[in-house]
Phi, psi and omega in degrees: 000347183297316177300324180295315178298321178294323177298313180296323179295317179296321179294324177293322179290315186271348183069037184292334177242120180279183184289336181262008178087357180279157182282133173270141184280067181274347179229033177283152179296131178222152177282129180215145180273357181264213188269012179092007177229134179282167181230143180296146177084004181248010181083002180251160175291159184291324180240102179238107184256148174286167182297322179294319179296320179297320181299323180288316182291332180275355181269161182217158177260114183290153177211148178077188183257138177288138178232164179272003183281150176277125180260116177272123182248135168270171179296318181294320181290322177298318178292321180297317179294323180294319180293335183274324190244359184292132184293315180300320180290323177294319177295321178294324176294322176294328175295323176295317180294322178294320177295323177295317176298319180295324179292320177295324176294321178292323178290336180296332178289342178267346181272157178297145178255122182248123179229154181232152177220130181227136179218154178218126180229158174245119191238159172219126185257141173256103184293331179293326178289338178268359178096006179255099180210160178082013177271125182293138179085354182248116179291157179288330180252132178246128177117191003287153178214159180265139177240119179248123186231124173227139184220154176238130181243131178241123179234143181213127175274118181285315179230104178227087184293330178296317179292320181295317181292323178296318179295320176295319179296317180292327177295319179291324175299322175298314178299316179299320179292325178290320176294321178296324177294316178297319178297315178297324178297316177298320181292323179297319177298318180295312184292315181294319175295321179294317177296322178298313180294326173300316179297317177298318179294322179295319178296322179295320177295323178296314179299320178295319181295321177296319179296319176296323178295317178295323177294316180296323179297316181296317178298320178295316177300321180294319180295323177295320179294319179294325178295320178296326180278356181075021182274324182237167180272166181295335178296329176292324175294316180299319180295320178292326179292315178300317179297323176294000000 
């Protein structure tokens, strides 16, 4: 029920539902010199999205197989499906993951770097060329023999202000991406709930129009019967027909 309460709170703030049940244009495309979002106290709506942002938030990622069955949705189920399949929310989630990866890359510059090097050679030494010659029992050439060498190198930057500042910047970018994700999630809840309520209101208007049509038909039939009985004049029948 938490998303529903959040939806109702956002609708009260933005005026998404008017007194007559009609939709208020709180997220219609508007020209703005800022980042595409309004701010309270500036004469703009709280949620003012650009046309491109609306296209992303109104998009969805399909899943499963399409069927011909009618799917009955409650408000909570509609919001749950929107949070799961909304394209804008999924892109915002990917932005958070990208920011996390960038932060880990920045932190890698502050951690010790360990590298290894391994080599293997086959050598033969000429002792005479090295100045060792004339020793009885020792040949001038030694080998061939194998030399195996492996080493581990550890490097650590003690003072790297550039790396520290970069790590702090990436951490702040990660926080901004997380807040942007939460903001997008709230907007998805608002839009999906608003569209659901629009559909419910539209169905109610259709039912009301059908009821008015049935009432007008009944009044017209009654006027025709009264005219046949000579109780009312023909103008009353005409009036009932115009009303129908």
